[in-house]
N, C-alpha and C positions, 0 to 999 in steps of 0.2 A: 072544297073538302075541309072538314073540321078536324080539330085535334083528336076528338074522341074516335073518329073514323080511322085516323092514322094510327092511333094506339090500339085499335081493334076492340074498342069498347062498344061500338055500335056499327050497324050496317050503313052503307052510303045512302040507302033509300029512307032511313029513319030520320025523324026530325032532330035538329040540333038540341043538345042538352043545355041546361042553364050554364054549365061550365064553359061550353063552346061559345055561347053568347058573351059571357064575361071576358073571355080571352080575346075575342074579336073586338069588343069594345075597348079593352085595354090597348090593343095594337093600334086601333084608330086614334085614340088619345095620344099615344106615344108618337105616331107618325105625324100627327098634326103639329107637334112641337118641334119638328125638325126643319132646318132651312131647306128650301126646295133646290137651292144651288149646290151647296157643299154637303148636305146631309147631317151636319152637326146640330146638336140641340140648340134651339134659339136662346134659351136662358144662359147658355155659355158664350154665345157669340154676339149678343146684343145687350142693351141696357147700360147701366152706369159703370159696371165693372166687368167688361167682357174678358174672357180668358185669352191668353196669348197662344197662338198656334204656330207651329213650324210646318214647312212643306217638305215632304219627302217624295222623291221621284223614283219610279221604277219602270222597267220596260216589260210589257206583257206580250209575249209572242202570239198568244191567242187573239188579243185585241188588234195587234198589228195585221194579222192575216185577215180578220174580219173587215177592218177599216180599209185595207188596200183593195179588197174585193168589192165592197159595197159601192164604191164609186164607179164601178164598171158594170154592175149588173142591170138587167132590164127591169122595168116596172113589174111587180108581181113576183119576181124571182126572189127566193129566200136564200140567205147565206147563213150557214151554221158551222160550228166546229165539231170535229170528232177526232179522237186520238189515233195517231198512226201506229201501226203494229210493227 
């Protein structure tokens, strides 16, 4: 789905606009410049003067539930989160 479809500027069955193609290209260029491990920009983490980073930890209850269940599920079984009421 393209940006123009999400914004209601065109129907999903219509061709992408020039703006859609430029945004998709910009996203591709941006993502290609990120570290595949940590997701930080490579120009910040490599080269002659990399930036310093600090690590912060947090506990995500959603990830905990997913990770604890995925080790037990059968092949083909999907595990997902939904909010409890």
